[in-house]
C-alpha positions in Angstrom: 0.0 0.0 0.0 1.6 3.3 -1.1 1.8 6.2 1.4 -0.9 8.3 -0.4 -3.3 5.3 -0.3 -2.8 4.5 3.4 -5.9 4.7 5.6 -5.8 5.7 9.2 -8.3 4.1 11.6 -9.7 5.4 14.9 -9.6 2.0 16.5 -6.2 1.1 17.8 -6.5 -2.5 16.5 -8.6 -2.4 13.3 -9.6 -5.5 11.3 -7.0 -6.5 8.7 -8.0 -7.2 5.1 -8.9 -10.7 6.2 -10.3 -10.7 9.8 -8.3 -12.9 12.3 -9.8 -13.2 15.8 -9.7 -15.2 18.9 -6.1 -16.4 18.5 -5.1 -19.3 20.9 -3.2 -20.0 22.9 -3.4 -16.6 24.5 -3.4 -15.4 28.1 -5.5 -12.3 28.6 -5.0 -11.2 25.0 -1.3 -11.7 25.2 -0.6 -9.9 28.5 1.4 -12.9 29.6 3.0 -15.7 27.6 1.1 -18.9 27.3 2.6 -22.0 28.9 4.1 -25.1 27.2 6.6 -27.7 28.2 9.2 -29.7 26.2 7.4 -32.3 24.0 4.0 -30.9 24.7 1.6 -30.8 21.8 0.0 -27.3 21.6 -3.2 -26.6 19.7 -2.9 -23.3 17.8 -6.2 -21.8 16.5 -7.9 -18.7 15.3 -11.2 -17.6 13.8 -10.5 -16.6 10.1 -13.2 -15.4 7.6 -13.8 -13.0 4.9 -16.6 -11.5 2.7 -17.9 -13.6 -0.2 -17.2 -17.2 -1.1 -13.6 -17.2 -2.3 -11.3 -19.8 -0.6 -9.2 -18.9 2.5 -6.1 -20.3 3.9 -4.2 -19.7 7.2 -0.8 -20.5 8.5 0.9 -20.5 11.9 4.1 -18.5 11.7 6.2 -19.7 14.6 9.5 -18.1 15.5 11.7 -20.2 17.9 13.9 -18.8 20.7 16.8 -19.3 18.3 15.1 -17.1 15.7 14.2 -20.0 13.4 10.9 -19.5 11.6 8.6 -22.4 10.7 5.2 -22.3 9.0 2.4 -24.7 9.7 -0.8 -24.9 7.6 -4.0 -24.6 9.6 -7.0 -26.7 8.7 -10.6 -25.7 8.9 -12.5 -26.9 12.0 -16.2 -27.6 12.4 -18.2 -26.4 9.4 -19.6 -23.0 9.9 -17.4 -22.2 12.9 -14.8 -20.3 11.0 -12.3 -22.0 13.3 -8.8 -22.9 11.9 -6.4 -25.0 13.8 -3.2 -27.0 13.8 -1.1 -28.9 16.4 2.6 -28.3 16.9 4.9 -30.1 19.3 7.4 -27.7 20.9 10.9 -28.9 21.7 13.2 -25.9 21.9 13.2 -24.3 25.4 12.5 -20.6 25.8 10.0 -18.1 24.5 8.5 -18.8 21.1 6.7 -16.0 19.2 3.8 -16.7 16.9 1.2 -15.1 14.7 -1.5 -16.3 12.3 -1.2 -15.4 8.6 -4.4 -15.4 6.6 -4.7 -15.2 2.9 -6.9 -15.7 -0.1 -6.1 -19.2 -1.5 -6.2 -18.3 -5.2 -5.5 -21.7 -6.6 -8.2 -23.3 -4.4 -10.6 -20.6 -5.5 -9.8 -21.2 -9.1 -10.1 -25.0 -8.7 -13.4 -24.8 -7.0 -14.9 -22.4 -9.6 -13.5 -24.5 -12.5 -14.9 -27.7 -11.0 -18.4 -26.2 -10.6 -18.5 -24.4 -13.9 -17.0 -27.1 -16.1 -19.4 -29.7 -14.6 -22.3 -27.7 -16.2 -20.5 -26.5 -19.3 -20.2 -22.8 -18.3 -17.1 -20.6 -19.0 -14.9 -23.6 -19.8 -12.4 -21.7 -22.0 -12.4 -18.8 -19.5 -11.6 -21.2 -16.6 -8.6 -22.6 -18.5 -7.3 -19.1 -19.3 -7.7 -17.9 -15.7 -5.9 -21.0 -14.5 -3.0 -20.3 -16.8 -2.8 -16.6 -15.7 -2.8 -17.7 -12.1 0.0 -20.1 -12.6 2.1 -17.6 -14.6 1.8 -15.3 -11.6 2.8 -18.2 -9.3 6.0 -18.7 -11.4 7.2 -15.3 -10.5 7.0 -15.9 -6.7 10.2 -16.4 -4.8 10.9 -19.7 -3.2 9.2 -22.0 -5.7 12.4 -23.9 -6.4 13.2 -26.0 -9.5 10.8 -28.8 -8.8 8.0 -26.4 -8.0 8.5 -24.5 -11.2 8.6 -27.7 -13.2 5.3 -28.8 -11.8 3.7 -25.4 -12.5 5.0 -25.5 -16.1 3.5 -29.0 -16.5 0.1 -27.8 -15.2 0.2 -24.8 -17.5 0.9 -27.2 -20.5 -2.1 -29.3 -19.5 -4.5 -26.4 -19.3 -3.2 -25.0 -22.6 -3.7 -28.3 -24.5 -6.8 -27.4 -26.5 -6.8 -30.9 -28.1 -8.5 -32.1 -25.0 -11.8 -31.1 -23.4 -11.8 -28.7 -20.4 -13.1 -31.6 -18.3 -10.3 -33.8 -19.3 -7.7 -31.1 -18.7 -9.1 -30.4 -15.3 -9.1 -34.1 -14.4 -5.4 -34.3 -15.3 -4.7 -31.4 -13.0 -6.5 -33.0 -10.1 -3.7 -35.4 -9.2 -2.5 -35.9 -5.6 0.9 -34.5 -6.5 -0.6 -31.2 -7.9 -3.2 -30.7 -5.2 -0.7 -31.5 -2.4 1.8 -29.1 -3.9 -0.6 -26.2 -4.0 -1.8 -27.0 -0.5 1.7 -26.9 0.9 2.7 -24.0 -1.4 -0.4 -21.9 -1.9 -0.8 -19.1 -4.3 -1.6 -16.2 -2.0 -3.1 -12.8 -2.2 -4.6 -10.3 0.4 -2.1 -11.6 2.9 -3.0 -10.5 6.4 -0.9 -11.1 9.5 -2.2 -11.0 13.1 -0.5 -9.5 16.1 2.4 -11.6 17.5 1.9 -13.5 20.7 4.2 -15.5 23.0 4.4 -19.0 24.3 7.1 -20.1 26.8 8.3 -23.6 26.5 9.9 -24.9 29.7 11.7 -28.2 30.5 9.6 -31.3 30.5 9.6 -31.8 34.3 7.8 -28.4 34.6 4.8 -30.1 33.0 5.1 -33.8 33.3 6.4 -35.6 36.4 5.6 -38.0 39.3 6.1 -36.4 42.7 6.6 -38.1 46.1 6.8 -36.4 49.5 8.5 -37.6 52.7 9.9 -36.0 55.9 13.6 -36.7 56.1 13.5 -36.5 59.9 11.2 -39.5 60.0 13.4 -41.7 57.7 15.6 -43.5 60.1 14.2 -41.9 63.2 14.3 -44.1 66.3 13.0 -44.0 69.9 15.5 -44.8 72.5 13.6 -46.8 75.2 16.3 -46.4 77.8 16.6 -42.6 77.5 12.9 -42.3 76.5 13.9 -39.9 73.8 13.8 -39.6 70.0 16.7 -39.8 67.7 15.9 -37.9 64.5 16.5 -39.2 61.0 19.2 -37.5 59.0 20.0 -36.9 55.4 22.3 -39.8 55.7 19.6 -42.2 56.9 17.0 -40.7 54.5 19.4 -41.5 51.6 18.6 -45.2 52.2 15.0 -44.5 51.2 15.8 -42.9 47.8 16.1 -46.1 45.9 12.7 -47.3 46.9 11.1 -44.0 45.9 12.8 -44.2 42.5 11.8 -47.8 42.1 8.2 -46.8 42.4 8.7 -44.7 39.3 8.8 -41.2 40.9 11.2 -38.6 39.5 10.7 -35.7 42.0 11.1 -36.0 45.7 9.6 -33.1 47.7 10.9 -32.3 51.2 9.0 -30.3 53.7 11.1 -27.5 55.2 14.5 -28.7 56.4 15.6 -25.6 58.3 16.0 -25.0 62.0 12.7 -25.0 63.9 11.7 -22.4 66.5 11.3 -23.1 70.2 8.8 -20.4 71.1 5.2 -21.6 71.0 6.3 -24.8 69.5 3.3 -27.1 68.6 3.0 -30.5 70.1 1.3 -33.7 68.7 -1.9 -33.0 66.6 -1.2 -29.3 66.7 -1.6 -29.0 70.5 -0.4 -25.8 72.1 2.0 -27.3 74.6 5.0 -29.2 73.2 7.0 -31.6 75.3 10.8 -31.7 75.3 10.7 -34.6 72.7 8.4 -32.9 70.3 10.3 -31.8 67.1 7.8 -29.0 66.2 6.4 -28.1 62.8 9.0 -27.7 60.1 7.1 -24.7 58.8 7.9 -22.8 62.0 11.2 -21.8 60.4 14.1 -20.2 62.3 16.0 -20.5 65.6 19.3 -19.6 67.1 20.8 -22.1 64.7 19.7 -19.9 61.7 17.0 -19.3 59.2 16.1 -20.2 55.6 19.7 -20.6 54.5 20.5 -23.2 57.2 19.9 -26.9 57.7 18.2 -28.2 60.9 21.1 -29.5 63.0 19.3 -32.8 63.6 19.3 -33.5 59.9 23.0 -32.7 59.3 24.8 -29.9 57.5 24.5 -28.1 54.3 27.2 -30.4 52.9 25.2 -33.4 54.0 22.2 -32.0 52.1 24.3 -31.5 49.0 25.4 -35.1 49.1 21.7 -36.1 49.5 20.8 -34.1 46.4 23.6 -35.8 44.4 22.6 -39.3 45.7 19.0 -38.6 44.6 20.2 -37.6 41.2 22.0 -40.9 40.8 18.8 -42.8 41.1 16.8 -40.5 38.9 15.2 -38.2 41.5 15.2 -34.4 41.6 14.8 -32.8 45.0 12.0 -30.2 45.4 12.7 -27.9 48.4 9.9 -26.2 50.3 10.0 -22.4 50.2 7.9 -21.1 53.0 8.2 -17.3 53.4 7.4 -17.1 57.1 9.3 -17.2 60.4 9.1 -18.5 63.9 9.4 -16.0 66.7 13.0 -17.2 67.0 14.0 -16.5 63.4 17.0 -14.1 63.1 14.8 -11.9 60.9 12.7 -11.0 63.8 15.5 -9.1 65.5 17.4 -8.1 62.4 14.5 -6.9 60.3 11.4 -6.2 62.5 9.9 -4.2 59.6 9.3 -7.4 57.8 6.5 -8.3 60.2 3.3 -6.6 61.3 3.2 -5.0 64.7 -0.2 -4.9 66.5 -1.5 -2.1 68.6 -0.3 -3.7 71.8 3.3 -3.9 70.4 3.2 -7.6 69.8 4.0 -9.1 66.4 1.0 -10.6 64.6 1.2 -14.4 64.3 -0.5 -16.4 61.5 -4.2 -16.9 61.8 -6.9 -18.5 59.7 -9.8 -18.0 62.2 -10.6 -19.9 64.2 -7.2 -21.6 63.7 -4.2 -19.9 65.2 -0.5 -20.5 64.5 1.3 -18.9 67.3 4.6 -20.5 66.2 4.6 -18.7 62.9 5.0 -15.0 62.0 3.8 -14.1 58.5 5.8 -11.6 56.4 4.6 -8.1 55.8 5.6 -7.2 52.2 4.7 -3.5 52.3 6.9 -2.1 55.1 10.2 -2.9 53.4 9.5 -4.5 50.0 13.0 -3.9 48.6 14.5 -5.7 51.6 12.3 -8.7 51.7 12.3 -9.1 47.9 16.1 -9.2 47.7 16.3 -11.6 50.7 13.8 -14.0 49.1 15.8 -13.9 45.9 19.1 -14.5 47.8 17.6 -17.5 49.5 16.4 -19.1 46.3 19.8 -18.5 44.6 21.6 -19.9 47.7 19.8 -23.2 47.3 20.1 -23.3 43.5 23.8 -23.2 44.1 23.4 -26.3 46.3 21.8 -28.2 43.5 18.0 -27.5 44.0 16.1 -26.7 40.8 12.5 -27.2 42.1 10.7 -25.2 44.8 7.4 -26.1 46.3 6.1 -22.8 47.6 4.0 -22.9 50.7 0.8 -20.7 50.8 1.8 -18.4 47.9 -1.8 -17.0 47.9 -1.1 -15.3 51.2 1.6 -13.1 49.6 1.3 -10.4 46.9 1.0 -11.8 43.4 3.2 -9.0 42.0 6.0 -10.2 44.4 5.8 -13.7 42.8 5.8 -12.3 39.3 9.0 -10.4 40.1 10.7 -13.2 41.9 10.0 -16.0 39.4 11.0 -13.7 36.5 14.3 -12.8 38.2 15.1 -16.4 39.0 14.1 -17.8 35.6 16.0 -15.1 33.8 19.3 -16.6 35.0 18.0 -20.2 35.7 15.2 -21.0 33.3 15.4 -24.6 34.4 14.0 -23.7 37.9 10.4 -24.8 38.6 8.0 -23.3 41.1 5.0 -25.3 42.4 2.2 -23.3 44.0 0.7 -24.8 47.1 -2.4 -22.7 46.8 -5.8 -24.2 47.8 -7.9 -21.1 47.5 -10.3 -19.2 45.2 -9.9 -19.8 41.5 -9.0 -16.2 40.6 -6.0 -16.3 42.9 -4.9 -19.7 41.8 -5.1 -18.7 38.1 -3.3 -15.4 38.8 -0.4 -17.2 40.4 -0.1 -19.3 37.2 -0.1 -16.2 35.1 2.5 -14.7 37.4 4.9 -17.5 36.5 4.3 -20.5 38.7 5.1 -23.5 36.5 2.7 -25.8 38.4 0.0 -25.7 41.0 -1.9 -28.0 43.4 -5.5 -28.3 42.5 -9.0 -29.1 43.7 -8.6 -32.7 42.5 -8.4 -33.9 46.1 -12.0 -33.0 46.6 -13.4 -34.0 43.2 -14.5 -37.6 43.6 -17.7 -38.2 41.7 -17.9 -38.9 38.0 -19.6 -35.6 37.3 -17.1 -33.6 39.4 -14.2 -35.3 37.7 -15.4 -34.8 34.2 -16.2 -31.2 34.8 -12.9 -30.3 36.6 -10.6 -32.3 34.4 -12.2 -30.7 31.3 -11.5 -27.3 32.8 -7.9 -28.1 33.5 -7.3 -29.4 30.0 -9.3 -26.8 28.0 -10.1 -23.6 29.8 -7.0 -22.9 31.9 -4.3 -25.0 30.3 -2.6 -22.0 28.7 -1.7 -20.5 32.1 -2.5 -23.0 34.8 -0.5 -26.2 34.9 -2.1 -28.8 37.3 -0.3 -31.3 39.5 -2.9 -33.8 40.8 -1.9 -34.7 44.4 -3.8 -37.6 45.9 -2.8 -36.7 49.5 -0.8 -34.3 51.5 0.2 -34.1 55.2 -2.7 -31.6 55.6 -5.4 -33.4 53.6 -7.2 -36.7 54.2 -10.6 -36.6 52.6 -13.6 -38.7 53.8 -13.3 -40.5 50.5 -9.9 -41.9 51.5 -10.8 -42.2 55.2 -13.6 -44.6 54.5 -12.8 -46.0 51.1 -9.9 -48.3 52.0 -7.4 -49.7 49.5 -10.0 -49.4 46.7 -10.3 -45.7 47.2 -6.5 -45.2 47.2 -6.2 -47.2 44.0 -8.9 -45.3 42.3 -7.6 -41.9 43.1 -4.0 -42.9 42.2 -5.1 -44.4 38.9 -7.0 -41.3 37.8 -4.4 -38.8 39.0 -1.6 -40.7 37.2 -3.4 -40.9 33.9 -5.7 -37.8 33.7 -2.8 -35.2 33.9 0.9 -35.4 33.1 1.9 -34.4 36.7 0.7 -36.1 39.9 1.9 -36.6 43.4 1.5 -38.4 46.7 2.6 -38.1 50.3 4.4 -41.0 52.0 2.1 -43.5 53.7 -0.4 -43.3 50.9 0.9 -46.6 49.5 0.3 -48.1 53.0 -3.3 -46.9 52.9 -2.8 -44.8 56.0 -6.3 -43.4 56.4 -7.1 -42.8 60.1 -8.1 -39.2 60.6 -8.0 -36.9 63.6 -11.6 -36.9 64.9 -13.7 -34.2 63.2 -10.9 -33.3 60.8 -9.8 -34.0 57.2 -6.2 -34.7 58.2 -4.2 -37.7 59.5 -4.3 -38.4 63.2 -0.8 -38.1 64.9 0.2 -35.8 62.0 3.8 -36.1 60.8 3.9 -32.3 60.7 4.3 -32.4 64.5 6.1 -35.6 65.3 8.4 -38.3 64.0 6.7 -41.0 62.0 9.1 -43.8 61.1 7.5 -46.5 59.0 8.5 -50.2 58.7 8.3 -50.3 54.9 9.4 -53.9 54.6 6.8 -55.2 57.1 4.1 -53.1 55.4 4.9 -54.7 52.0 4.7 -58.2 53.5 1.4 -57.4 55.3 -0.6 -57.4 52.0 -2.2 -54.0 52.6 0.5 -52.1 50.8 -0.4 -50.9 47.2 3.2 -50.1 46.4 3.2 -52.5 43.5 0.1 -50.8 42.1 1.7 -47.4 42.3 4.8 -48.7 40.6 2.8 -50.1 37.8 1.0 -46.8 37.3 4.2 -44.9 36.9 5.6 -47.6 34.6 2.5 -47.1 32.3 3.0 -43.4 32.4 6.6 -43.6 31.4 5.9 -46.0 28.5 3.0 -44.0 27.0 3.7 -40.5 25.8 0.0 -39.8 25.4 -0.3 -39.8 29.2 2.4 -37.1 29.4 0.2 -34.6 27.7 -2.3 -32.2 29.4 -4.6 -31.0 26.6 -5.6 -34.3 25.0 -8.1 -35.8 27.5 -11.5 -36.8 25.9 -14.5 -38.2 27.8 -16.7 -41.1 26.7 -20.3 -41.9 27.7 -21.1 -44.6 30.2 -24.5 -45.7 31.4 -23.5 -45.8 35.1 -23.1 -42.7 37.2 -20.1 -44.2 39.0 -18.0 -45.3 36.0 -15.9 -42.8 34.3 -14.3 -43.3 30.9 -11.7 -41.1 29.2 -9.0 -41.4 26.6 -5.7 -39.8 25.8 -4.4 -39.9 22.2 -1.2 -38.8 20.7 -0.8 -38.8 16.9 2.0 -40.7 15.2 3.7 -37.5 14.0 4.1 -36.4 17.6 5.4 -39.7 19.0 9.2 -40.5 18.9 8.6 -44.0 17.7 6.4 -42.8 14.8 3.3 -44.7 16.0 0.0 -43.3 17.4 -0.4 -43.9 21.1 -4.0 -44.3 22.5 -4.9 -45.0 26.1 -8.4 -45.6 27.4 -9.1 -45.4 31.1 -12.4 -46.9 32.6 -12.6 -46.5 36.4 -15.2 -47.3 39.0 -15.2 -44.3 41.3 -17.4 -46.1 43.9 -14.9 -47.7 46.3 -17.6 -49.7 48.0 -19.2 -51.7 45.2 -19.1 -53.8 42.1 -20.4 -51.7 39.2 -21.5 -52.9 35.7 -22.3 -50.7 32.7 -22.0 -50.2 29.0 -19.2 -47.9 27.7 -20.0 -46.0 24.5 -16.9 -44.8 22.6 -16.3 -42.1 20.1 -13.7 -44.0 18.1 -12.6 -40.9 16.2 -11.1 -39.7 19.5 -9.0 -42.9 19.6 -7.7 -42.5 16.1 -9.9 -45.4 14.8 -12.4 -45.7 12.0 -16.0 -45.4 13.0 -17.7 -48.7 13.8 -14.5 -50.6 13.7 -13.4 -53.4 16.1 -10.1 -53.4 17.8 -8.0 -55.1 20.5 -7.4 -53.6 23.9 -4.9 -54.7 26.5 -5.4 -53.9 30.1 -1.9 -52.6 31.2 -2.7 -53.3 34.8 -3.6 -57.0 34.5 -2.4 -58.0 31.0 -5.9 -59.1 30.0 -6.9 -58.7 26.4 -10.4 -58.0 24.9 -11.9 -57.3 21.5 -13.8 -54.0 21.7 -16.0 -51.9 19.4 -18.1 -48.8 19.8 -20.3 -50.2 22.6 -18.8 -52.4 25.3 -19.8 -54.1 28.6 -17.7 -53.5 31.6 -17.7 -54.9 35.1 -15.4 -53.3 37.7 -15.0 -54.7 41.2 -13.7 -52.0 43.4 -12.2 -54.6 45.8 -10.2 -56.3 43.1 -9.4 -54.1 40.1 -11.4 -50.8 40.2 -10.0 -49.5 36.9 -9.0 -50.6 33.4 -6.1 -48.8 31.7 -6.4 -50.0 28.2 -3.8 -49.7 25.4 -5.7 -49.4 22.1 -4.5 -51.7 19.3 -5.1 -51.5 15.6 -8.6 -51.7 14.1 -9.8 -54.8 12.4 
């Protein structure tokens, strides 16, 4: 467009020549980058349309962090929706920039018009001439290459051959080679490019991993009967447990706070107010005369012992996730050195943590407004201190009780130098805050999964996680924590524990569990949704060998779930879950499919999960499948193999299922080829 023909618009973002709207993935119209992780398949889409009936085309223009540009043709979605889409698997780490380019597809327009007109004997000669003119224009375009130009010349020769009828010439043009060439190398006009958006691709463990939590002080802890005193576990004794955790298939080991614990107002068993001399206190009451957030609890060992523990974990395939709890006990050095970092009440006392009617007298929350520069820099210093000790993952305690803009600043500062560092938000709160933390930079978040137990609840929530919030909120489905023991687990026994683990391990690419879950520990403190004799306030050594021999342990089941996850890349994706209808309100069915083009072995991977969510009964139902969601022809028959039991069946669109919660409450089927 020449300068004298330029048009100024009053609207800051006017329509282009071809309208392009609703580009996805996008977080609040591009205010923040969308999220992706290494090997994740991302669906890119936009609404593209124009006046009239001429053909349209659209391409994704993707610029990698290393400045390499790739183009990916979009295909039209549901008829009448004006939706165009494509799927791309990201592999290069860093921020990718992308836009949607729309254009008039002139060859397709000509082909459509020629087909319609020649079929009824209208404008036959004109259609041939217009085709030749179009192709002569295409010859002048850059980038056609020798093979492309040769193909174009051959098509021109066909159209110009007046010894044949127009219908015969058109038929010769309609070969797969010609149509594929002009699909992949369209003849464009009215090219319109959208605004550019960003998507940040992080390392795979930021989006797909299996997490396990244990208290190192409990691993190897012993009670001295003679002295009637406890001997704490150490990093050295906890190292002995690493191989067992890795053998279960976990790749992240999360440790609750490992720092010195305050003496003032220390909590006793079950959160009682008066601790005895043998009570170790809550690890979240951080800080004592031994130091604060950059020190190790003396009972656990030294910083050097911790570094050895991190290295030992790495040798067996585990990464250590450290707890980052920005709070302090009354004995923390910060209280004397930086009193402005806390809130002083009218009576001169420092405000302790409260969640009325709960009171946490052993913990002082941080005030981020009195000295923001001071506390911001201290938080950054602490994170960098532990990064230097080998920690690349931080599980952040209660981030929703701190300012969101603080987290946005801190995570950006850390990831600017260490993009491999992952932050998990432990935020069980209102959706707006949980989502804001994801937008602020948290790579992962705990979820409401713990309280979603019915078929309807699960279908609704898992759909939200995979569709509505996936661009900015990356879920980690924990089945249990030291703080949470739901009635479903309290009264559901081994069946409930198997059901919850099977769904968490297959419905999302990241899941987690707290030690003891595999032993079906399910006795609650009366009137509460948490374990009795909570490990948060006392030592809890477990006899793992005896538990495995007892027959109550589901360790083998957990191990098999993680083996299945590792073997099937479709389960390491977030956005690909699809639900199928069942006639029973307690049997849920969903599939996860990964196309061959996105699988390293070049084969499609399809998993179908059918689970009985009633832990107290045997349920029978019919399962009705949409085979297109499994990559299969409609109405075909196919073989399925239950990856949990090894049993094989021949299935089709409609299938009978019987699931005994007390034996095998779930099928995890690998879908074979259609017959």
